[in-house]
N, C-alpha and C positions, 0 to 999 in steps of 0.2 A: 575463164582461165583455160589455157591449153597446155598440153604436155610437150616438152622439148627434150631432146637427147643431144648430148655433146660427145660425139665420137672423136677419137684421136687417131690420126693417120700419118704414118711416115713410110708408106709402102703397103703394109698390111694394117687394115683398120682394127682398132680396139673399140668394140661397141660399148656404149653406156647403157647398162641394163636398168638403171634406176630412173633416170630422167629427172626433170624439174618442172613444176607447174609455174608458168609465167603468163602475164597478161597479153603479150604481143610478140611478133617477130622482132621488133625493135628491142624489147627487153631481153630476148634470147641472144641477140647479136651483142648487146652490151655485156651480157654475162660471159659470152665467149671471149671477148676482149679482156675482161678481168681474169679469166682462167689463163689466157696466154701470158698476161703480165705476171701472174703468180708462177708459172712455169719458168719464165725468164729469170725471175728473182731467185728461185730455188736452184736453177741450173743455167747460169749465164751463157754457157756455150753448149750447143746441141745440134741435132740434125737439122740442116737448113730446109728439109722437105717436111718437117713436122707441121701439121695443121690440126685445128679444131674444127670439126664439121658439125654444124647445127642442123638437126633433122627434126621436123615437127611430128606430131602424133600420127599423121597419115603416111609418113615415110618420105615426105618431100624435103629435099635439101633446101634449107633456107639461106645458109651462108657458110663461107669458109674463111677462117682466120689463120693466117700464116703466123706461127709462133715466133720464129726467128726471121726478122725482116732482113732482106738481102741488101 
């Protein structure tokens, strides 16, 4: 299991301090997509630049999920 962090960025990043242990990059990417879906349901209209950035335990950016698709 590896630790992944899910930062939120819409100009200034908000760092995820807790992280989540997952089995792979693919599982972390799937989780970021679920987070984006949750944000869209809670707030249907939002900043078009809002992204969830997946970072692994070494600090490597794994993926960027755009929350509000253009």
